[in-house]
TINU-119147 format. One record per atom (N, C-alpha, C): x, y, z. Coordinates in steps of 0.05 Angstrom, whole numbers, plus 32768, in hexadecimal, padded with zeros to 4 digits. Layout:
residues N
XYZ;...
***
This chain:
residues 336
80107FEC8006;800180037FFD;800F8017800D;801280277FEB;801A803C7FEF;801180527FEB;802280687FFE;800780827FFF;801580A17FFB;800180A67FEF;801380CB7FEB;800680E27FF5;800980E88000;7FF2810C8010;800781238005;7FF381347FF0;7FFD81457FD6;7FFC815F7FF2;800381717FFB;8003818C800B;8006817E802D;80248167801E;802181638041;8025817A804C;80328182804E;803F81A18062;802781B08068;801681B78065;7FFA81BC8069;7FEE81B98089;7FE281C08095;7FCE81B280A6;7FCB819C80B2;7FB381AA8098;7FA181878094;7FB68160807E;7FCD816A807D;7FE781658074;7FF881588086;8001816C80A0;800B815780B6;7FF2815480C4;7FDD815580C0;7FC0814980CF;7FC9812D80C5;7FC9813180AC;7FC5810F80A1;7FD580F980A0;7FE5810980A7;800980FB80BA;800380F280D5;7FFB810E80CE;7FF880FA80FF;7FDC80E080FD;7FC780E680F6;7FB280CB80EA;7FC380C780E6;7FCE80B780D0;7FCF809C80C3;7FE2809880D8;7FF180A380DD;7FFF808980EA;7FF880828114;7FE380908126;7FD4809A8130;7FBB80778133;7FB780738115;7FA480618116;7FAA803B8100;7FC980438101;7FD7803A80F6;7FCC803080D8;7FC5804480C3;7FBE803980B2;7FCE80268097;7FC980218096;7FE07FF28082;7FF08005806D;800A80168078;80078024805E;802980168057;803780178044;8057800F8046;8065801F8029;805580288027;8066804A8020;8062805D801E;8069806C801A;805780938030;807080A0800D;805880BD8003;807880CC7FFB;805D80DF7FFE;806880FA7FF4;805D810E8003;8064812C7FE0;804881337FED;8060813F7FCE;804381647FD8;8060817C7FCF;805681987FD3;8058819D7FCB;804E81BE7FC3;805681D57FB7;808181E17FB7;808181F87F9C;809581F67FAC;80A681FF7FC4;8097820F7FC7;80A9821A7FE5;80AB81F97FE9;809881EB7FF9;809281D98008;80AE81C78008;80AB81AB7FF1;80C281A57FE2;80DC81A67FF8;80E2818B8002;810781858009;80F3818A801E;80E38194802A;80DB81958049;80DD8174805E;80E68168806F;80ED81528072;80CE8143808A;80C8813C808B;80B38134809F;80C0811C80AB;80BC810980C6;80BD80FB80CE;80AC80E580CE;80A080D180C0;807E80BB80C6;8091809E80D9;808B809780E1;8098807A80FB;80BA807280F9;80BC809480F9;80DE808D80FE;80E4808980EB;80E5809380CE;80ED809280B8;80DF80A580A2;80EC80BD809C;80FF80D98097;80EB80CA8071;80E180DC806D;80D180E88048;80D880FE8052;80E28112802A;80DE812D8022;80CE81288014;80C581438022;80A7814D8005;80B681517FEA;80B3814C7FD7;80BE81487FB8;809E81577FA9;80AC81627FA3;80A381847F94;8088816C7F7A;8070817E7F70;805681717F6F;805D81717F51;805081637F3F;8054816E7F25;805B815F7F17;804881697EF4;803B81557EE4;804681457ED6;805081357EE8;804E81107EDC;805580F97EE6;806980EE7EEE;806380CC7EEE;806480BD7F0C;806880D67F1A;806F80D57F3F;805180C17F44;804080BF7F3C;802480BA7F4F;8025809D7F40;803780927F32;803880717F27;8039805C7F41;802A804A7F46;802A802B7F69;8024803C7F78;801A805A7F7D;8008806F7F90;7FE980647F91;7FE6804F7FA4;7FBE80467FA8;7FAD80597FAE;7FBF806C7FCD;7FAE807C7FD0;7FB380A07FD3;7FB080B87FD3;7FB780CD7FD1;7FAD80D57FD7;7FB580E67FE9;7FA380F68006;7FAA81127FEF;7F9E81257FED;7FA081477FDE;7F8A81537FEE;7FA6816D7FF6;7F9F81838005;7FBD819E7FF8;7FAD81AD7FF2;7FBA81BD7FE1;7FAA81D67FD6;7F8B81CA7FDE;7F7981EF7FC9;7F7581D87FB4;7F6181E57FB0;7F4581D57F83;7F5681DF7F78;7F7381EE7F6D;7F7A81F87F59;7F8C81EA7F61;7F9A81D67F77;7FB281CB7F71;7FA081A67F69;7F7F819E7F69;7F7B81967F73;7F7181887F4A;7F6D81A67F48;7F5B819A7F20;7F73819A7F20;7F8A81B07F1B;7FA981A97F03;7FB581927EFF;7FB581827F1E;7FC081697F28;7FAA81467F28;7F9081597F1C;7F8781397F1C;7F8681207F08;7F8B81297EFD;7F9A81167EE1;7FB180FB7EEA;7FC181147EF1;7FDB810B7F01;7FE080F77F10;7FD080FF7F2C;7FC880ED7F45;7FC380CD7F3A;7FA480CC7F28;7F9680BE7F28;7F9780A97F09;7FAA80B57F02;7FAB809A7EE5;7FBB80897EE1;7FC6808A7EFD;7FD680697F03;7FC980607F08;7FB380657F0E;7F9580517F2F;7F9980587F45;7FA2806F7F4C;7FA480787F5D;7F7A80777F78;7F7B807F7F83;7F67808C7F92;7F6C809D7F9E;7F5A80BB7F96;7F6680D17F9D;7F4E80DF7FB1;7F5E80E07FBC;7F4280E37FD3;7F4C810B7FE1;7F3B81137FD5;7F51813D7FD4;7F3681477FE5;7F4481567FFC;7F398162800A;7F2E818D8008;7F31818A7FF1;7F2981A77FE0;7F0A819B7FD6;7F0481C07FD5;7EE881BF7FC5;7EE681B87FA8;7F0581AC7F9E;7F0281A27F75;7EEE819D7F70;7EDD818C7F79;7ED381747F68;7EB681617F7B;7EB481757F94;7EA581787FA9;7E8881687F95;7E7E81837F89;7E58818A7F7D;7E5C81777F70;7E7781637F57;7E7C81577F36;7E68814A7F37;7E4F81437F34;7E3F811C7F2D;7E5681027F2C;7E72810A7F1A;7E8180E97F1E;7E9A80ED7F39;7E9080F87F45;7E9A80FF7F6E;7E8D80EF7F79;7E9D80DF7F8B;7E8980DC7FA7;7E8E80F47FAE;7E7E81027FCD;7E9281137FDA;7E8581037FFC;7E9280F98009;7E8A80D08021;7E9880E7803F;7E8480E1804B;7E8780E58065;7E8A80BF806E;7E9480B5807E;7E9380A5807F;7E6D808B8087;7E7D809F80A1;7E6B809880BA;7E46809880A2;7E4E80A38096;7E2B80B48082;7E1F80AD806A;7E3E809E804F;7E35808F8036;7E4F80828034;7E58807F8041;7E8480678037;7E75805F802E;7E5A804D8019;7E4E804B8002;7E6D80607FEA;7E5880797FEB;7E5F80737FD8;7E7880717FBD;7E8E80797FD8;7EA7807D7FD0;7EAE80687FC2;7E9E804E7FC0;7EA9803C7FAD;7EA2803D7F8C;7E8D80527F85;7E85805F7F6C;7E97807B7F63;7EAE80757F5E;7EBC808A7F63;7EC7808F7F39;7EB780917F21;7EC480877F07;7ED980987F06;7EDE80B87F11;7EFF80B47F13;7F1680B67F22;7F0780AB7F2D;7F1780A17F46;7F2280B77F56;7F1280C77F5E;7F1E80D47F6E;7F0480E17F82;7EF580DC7F91;7EE980D97FAF;7EF280F47FBC;7ED181077FB6;7EDE811E7FD5;7EDC81277FF1;7EED812E8004;7EE881348013;7ECF814E8018;7EBE81488021;7EAE8161802B;7EAF817B8036;7EA28190803E;7EB481A18048;7EAD81A1806E;7EC781AB8083;7ECA81A28098;7EA3819980A6;7EA381C080A3;7E8181BE80AE;7E6B81BD80A9;7E7C81B3808C;7E59819E807F;7E5A81718084;7E7481738095;7E7B81548098;7E77815080B6;7E83816E80D2;7E7A816680D8;7E4E815C80E4;7E57817980CF;7E32817680D5;7E1D815D80DC;7E23815480C0;7E17812E80B3;7E27812080C1;7E32812680CC;7E37810880E5;7E1B810580FB;7E15811C80FC;7E0F811A8116;7DDC811E810E;7DEA812E80F4;7DD2812680E7;7DC3810180D4;7DD580F580DC;7DCC80EB80D1;7DC780CF80DF;7DCE80CA8108;7DC180C08113;7D9980CE8112;7D9F80D7810C;7D8780EA810A;7D5480EA80F8;7D7680F580D9;7D6680E680CD;7D6480C080D0;7D7480BC80DA;7D6780A480DE;7D46809E80F0;7D4680A680F4;7D2D80AE810A;7D1980BD8103;7D1680CA80EC;7D0C80DC80DE;7D1180F780C4;7D0D80EC80B5;7D0F80FD80A6;7D18812680B4;7D31812E80A5;7D31813F80AD;7D2E81588098;7D2281638091;7D1081768082;7D248194806F;7D2A819F8096;7D3781B68093;7D5181B180A7;7D6A81C180A0;7D7681D280A8;7D7D81EB80A6;7D8781E780BF;7D92820D80CB;7DAB820980DD;7DC5822280DC;7DCD821780E9;7DDA822580D4;7DF4823080EF;7E0F82478100;7E20824080FE;7E33823E80F4;7E50823A80F5;7E6082458107;7E7182428123;7E838250811F;7E9B82448125;7EAE8259810F;7EC1824480FD;7EE882508109;7EF2823F8112;7F0982498125;7F1A824C8115;7F358262811B;7F48826680FE;7F53825080F0;7F5B82378102;7F64822480E8;7F4E821980D0;7F3B822580D9;7F31821B80B9;7F36822A80A6;7F56824080A3;7F5B824B809B;7F76823D808A;7F7A822E80A2;7F91822680A5;7FA4823180B6;7FBB822780AF;7FD0823280C4;7FD7824880CB;7FDD825C80B6;7FEB827880AC;7FCA828080CA;7FB0827280B5;7FA3828D80C9;7F9F828480E6;7FA6826680F9;7FB3826A810D;7FC0828A8114;7FD98282810A;7FF682878110;7FE482B1811F;7FDA82B480FA;7FD282D380F8;7FBC82CE811C;7FAC82C4811C;7F8D82C58138;7FB082CB8149;7FCA82BD8154;7FD782BF8162;7FE982D68158;7FF182DC8152;7FF782FB8159;7FE4830B8153;7FD983108149;7FC683308151;7FBD832F8168;7FB0830B8180;7FB7831781A1;7FCD832881AB;7FDB8316819E;8006832981B0;8009833F81A4;7FF78353818E;7FFE836A8185;7FE98378818D;7FCC836C8191;7FBA837A81A5;7FC9837B81C4;7FD7836281D1;7FE2837181E9;7FEF838681E8;7FFE838581CE;801C839181DD;801683AB81C6;7FF983B881C5;7FF983D781BF;7FFF83CD81A0;800383BC8194;800D83B58168;7FFE83BF8160;7FF983D68140;7FEB83C0812B;7FE483AF8133;7FD083A2811F;7FC583888125;7FCA837F8103;7FDD836980FD;7FDF836680E1;7FC1835C80DB;7FB3835980D2;7F9D835A80C2;7F9B834980A2;7FAC832D809F;7FAB831D8084;7F97830B8072;7F9182F68092;7F9082D58083;7F6A82DA8081;7F5D82F38099;7F4382FF809E;7F3C830B808E;7F22831A807A;7F208337807C;7F1083408092;7F1A833A80A2;7F21834D80B9;7F2D834380D7;7F38835580EE;7F3C83448103;7F3883378106;7F3F831D8111;7F2883168121;7F258312813E;7F39830E8146;7F3B83148161;7F3583278178;7F2B831A8183;7F14832F818E;7EFA83338179;7EFB83268177;7EE6832A8166;7EDE830B814E;7ECD830A8145;7EB682FB8134;7EB282FF8123;7EB682F1810A;7EAA830680E5;7E9D82F880DF;7E8B82FC80D4;7E6A82E380C3;7E7582E280A3;7E8782DE80A6;7E8982CF807A;7EA082C18087;7EA882A6806F;7EB382988063;7EAF82938055;7ECD82968041;7EC7828A8023;7EB782BB8023;7EB182B48001;7EA282C47FF0;7E8B82C77FEE;7E7F82D67FEF;7E6682D57FEB;7E5782D27FCE;7E3E82CC7FC9;7E3182C27FB7;7E1982CF7FB2;7E0982DC7F97;7DF582E17F95;7DEB82EA7FA5;7DE182D07FAB;7DC982C87FB2;7DD982E37FE4;7DE682E77FE4;7DE082F18001;7DF682D58008;7DF282BC8004;7E0082AB801A;7E2882B38014;7E3182A58028;7E55829F8012;7E57827E8003;7E6A82878008;7E77825F7FEC;7E7B823C800A;7E7B82528020;7E8082448038;7E558231803E;7E4A824C804F;7E2F82388046;7E21823A8034;7E20823C801B;7E1882248008;7E2482127FFA;7E4282018006;7E4D81EF8012;7E3781E68022;7E3081F28032;7E1C81D68049;7E0781CF8033;7DFC81E8802D;7DE781E48017;7DE981C08009;7DFE81C77FF9;7DF381B77FEF;7E0C81A27FF8;7E1E81987FFB;7E2981858008;7E218171801B;7E0681828027;7DF581718033;7DEE815A8028;7DDF81688010;7DC881508004;7DD181537FF3;7DF3814A7FE2;7DF981317FE0;7E03811D7FE9;7E0E811B7FFF;7E1E811A8019;7E0480F88018;7DEF81058027;7DD780F5803D;7DBE80FB802C;7DC280F4800D;7DA480EE7FEF;7D8E80F68003;7D9181138008;7D7D8120800C;7D74813E8003;7D4E81458013;7D4581487FFE;7D4B816E8017;7D57816D8021;7D63817C8043;7D6C81918033;7D6A81AF8046;7D7181C88033;7D7881D0804B;7D8A81E3804E;7DA581F1806D;7DB4820E805B;7D9A8212806D;7DA782388072;7DC0822F8087;7DD7823E8081;7DE18246808C;7DF18264808E;7DFC826C80A3;7E02827B809A;7E1C827B80B4;7E30827D80A8;7E55827180A7;7E65828680C6;7E69828180D6;7E8382A080EA;7EA1828B80E6;7EA982AA80E4;7EC682AC80F8;7EC882A58114;7ECC82928124;7EDD82A7813A;7EEB829E8143;7EF882B28166;7F0D82B88165;7F2282A1817D;7F0D8275817B;7F188272817B;7F30825B816A;7F45824C8172;7F5A82468165;7F59822A8149;7F4B821A8160;7F4282048157;7F2C81EA8162;7F1881E3814C;7EFA81E08151;7EF181F28142;7EDE81E78138;7ECD81EE8133;7EB181F28141;7E9F81FC8144;7E8C81EC814A;7E6681FF813D;7E5081EA8140;7E3781F88132;7E2081F88149;7E1A82038141;7DFC820E8143;7DEB82098130;7DD881EA813D;7DCC81D58126;7DA281E0812A;7D9281DC811F;7D7C81DC811E;7D7681D0810E;7D5E81BB8110;7D5981AF80FB;7D3981AD8100;7D2B81AA80E5;7D10819580E6;7D0C818E80DB;7CF8816B80EE;7CF5815380E5;7CD1814C80CF;7CCE813480C9;7CB3813380CC;7CAA812E80DE;7CB0811580E8;7CA8811C8101;7CC2811F811B;7CAF811F812D;7CBA813C814F;7CD18126815C;7CE581298155;7CF9811A816F;7CFF8114817E;7CF981098195;7CFB811881B3;7D1A811B81B6;7D1F812C81CF;7D34813581D8;7D47811481DC;7D3180F881EB;7D4480F481F9;7D5680DF81E7;7D3480E081CC;7D3980C881A7;7D5E80DC81AD;7D5E80F081AF;7D7380FF8191;7D8B80F3819B;7D9680F981B8;7D9A80F081D0;7DAA80E181C9;7D9980CD81C3;7DA280A281C8;7DA480A881AB;7DA980A9819D;7DA780A3817C;7DCC80B48179;7DC780D6817E;7DE080E68178;7E0280C98193;7DF880C181A5;7E0680B481BC;7E0E80A381AE;7DFD808881AB;7DFC80778196;7E0580718175;7E0B808F8168;7E24808F8157;7E3C80958143;7E42807D8135;7E5C80858130;7E6B809E812F;7E8C80AA8139;7E8E80CC812E;7E8080D68151;7E7580C4814D;7E5D80E68161;7E6D80D88190;7E5B80F9819C;7E6B80F581A8;7E5A810581C1;7E3A80F781CF;7E32811281E9;7E38811681F9;7E35813281FD;7E4C81408214;7E27814E821C;7E1B814C822A;7E0E815E8224;7DF0815C8247;7E0A816D8255;7DFA816B8275;7DF481888284;7DE5819D8269;7DED81B9826C;7DF781B9828F;7DD181A98297;7DD181B382B5;7DE681B482CD;7E0181A382C2;7E1581AD82CF;7E2D81C282B4;7E2381D282B6;7E3681CF829C;7E4281BE8286;7E4281B98285;7E4D81A1826D;7E30819C824B;7E5381AC8237;7E4781AD8219;7E6781A8820B;7E6681A681EE;7E7A81A981F2;7E8181C681DB;7EA981C381E5;7EAE81DF81E0;7ED081D081D2;7ED081EB81B8;7EE581EB81A9;7F0481ED81B3;7EFF81F481D8;7F1381ED81DB;7F1C81D381FC;7F1181BF81E5;7F0E81A281F1;7F08818481E0;7EF9819881C3;7EF9818681AD;7F0F81878198;7F22819C819B;7F3A81958196;7F3F81828196;7F5681738173;7F5C815D816E;7F5C81478174;7F418146817C;7F3181288189;7F17812E8163;7F1F8109815F;7F1181028158;7EF981008146;7ED98102815D;7EC280FA8156;7EB581218155;7EA48123815B;7E9581448149;7E8781348168;7E8D814E8183;7E7981568197;7E668159819C;7E46815381A5;7E33815A81A5;7E24815F81C7;7E15817581C0;7E05818281D8;7DFD819481D6;7DE8819581E6;7DCC81B381E3;7DB3819C81D2;7DB5818181DF;7DA1818681C1;7D7D818281D4;7D7A818E81CE;7D5F81A781D5;7D43819B81C8;7D2181AD81BF;7D0E81A481B1;7D1E81D181AB;7D0381D18191;7D0481E68187;7CEE81EF818C;7CF48206819A;7CDA821581A3;7CD18220818D;7CD782288176;7CD182408159;7CC7821A814B;7CBC81F68153;7CBC81F88141;7CAF81DB8144;7C9881CD8143;7C9281C28152;7CA381978146;7CAE819C8130;7CC0817B8137;7CE1818A8130;7CDD81988137;7CFF81A68140;7D11819B8159;7D21819D8155;7D4281908169;7D51819D8155;7D5981A1816E;7D7281BB8176;7D9581B1817E;7DA181C08183;7DC381B5818C;7DD181B88181;7DE781B48192;7E0281CA8185;7E0C81B48185;7E3281BC817E;7E4081A38174;7E6481B0816D;7E7381A08172;7E8A81B78174;7EA081958169;7EAF8192815D;7EC481878147;7EE181908140;7EF1817B8146;7F11818D8139;7F10818B811B;7F0E81A0810C;7EFC819E80F2;7F18819880D7;7F34819E80E8;7F47818B80D7;7F48816A80E1;7F41816180F0;7F4B814780F8;7F25815080EC;7F07813B80EF;7EFF813680E7;7EEE814480CE;7EF7815980D1;7EE7816C80B5;7EFE816D80A3;7F17815E80A1;7F218157809B;7F3B814A8091;7F3F814B80A0;7F658127809A;7F53810780A2;7F48811280BC;7F3480F380CA;7F2E80EB80B2;7F1A810780AD;7EF580F08096;7F0C80E38078;7F2480FB8070;7F3680E18063;7F3880CE8062;7F5480C8807D;7F5980AA8079;7F4480978080;7F2580998089;7F138087809B;7F0B808B8078;7F04809A8063;7EFC80948057;7F1B80778044;7F3880868040;7F438066803E;7F3D80548049;7F468057805F;7F3F802E8072;7F1E802F806A;7F0280338053;7EEA80288058;7EF880178043;7EFE8025802F;7F068024800D;7F1A80018017;7F207FFD8026;7F497FEC8036;7F357FD9802C;7F1C7FDE8054;7F087FC68065;7EF07FC3804A;7EFC7FBD803A;7EE07FB78023;7EF17FAD8000;7F097FBA800F;7F1E7FAF7FEA;7F1E7FB87FD2;7F127FD97FD5;7F0C7FE37FC6;7F2A7FF77FBD;7F4B7FF17FBF;7F507FFC7FB9;7F667FE57FA3;7F7180057F8E;7F7B7FDF7F7C;7F917FD77F81;
***
């Protein structure tokens, strides 16, 4: 089993290395790729040193079984043919192919079997906010069909990459020291602030991030449910959170919902508000599961339910989900 990571030096690429190690992914050989800036960098994996190779249009992917790509949509589109032409399965973490009809969009807890039908050899990893939400929606959908979803996300700096995390830390230092605040990675100062914009605005007034939640949820869950989202950047460093309202065909009790969530793969119920116990980014960062709390009936809709979730978007929202897809393919013997 030969595995490649494209974008090995980025936040998701580094997390992929950690997760492959932690989960003892059965690889025999590993090859790392990056840009001119990161080529030549060396990383240690399971006691062996690997040097990042420059990603080029050549035959470097010959013999690769699985390629994890996390270097941006432009890079994924440009190099997809090079990566897949010898039969490698490309598990792509960018937005490049998510809504293409001939590319499956997969969250293993929801639709693992979709990954088996990949005409182009590509499987898309969904947006992190969508991944975390559908992991929780799936067990509730089994109780009663979800008709409508309303969600507000509270997304940490890490969603914009390692440089954005560094900028947030830098902003706090600058403010404490009375220095001018550096603003490069975000449209406004993030420290001591929230920014109600993630990605660019569309003609309908929603951002691309918000429209991803609408479109990706429907594709992953094979549902007609409509999702209205407001995505907000907050000044936590790592781990995203979401406040979710759903309307179902039949009412779901709080107890039913809690039981289903607690039993679901990839979910951990943390719901004891009387004792101030609920999921928070400080506690979910670095964890694999999506943590859910504050489950309660919606006061504005008889068949409504609302809950709060928090999860590490670099792990389950990106790298872990990709590795879980690969693990599923190996389990069912669906890799060349």
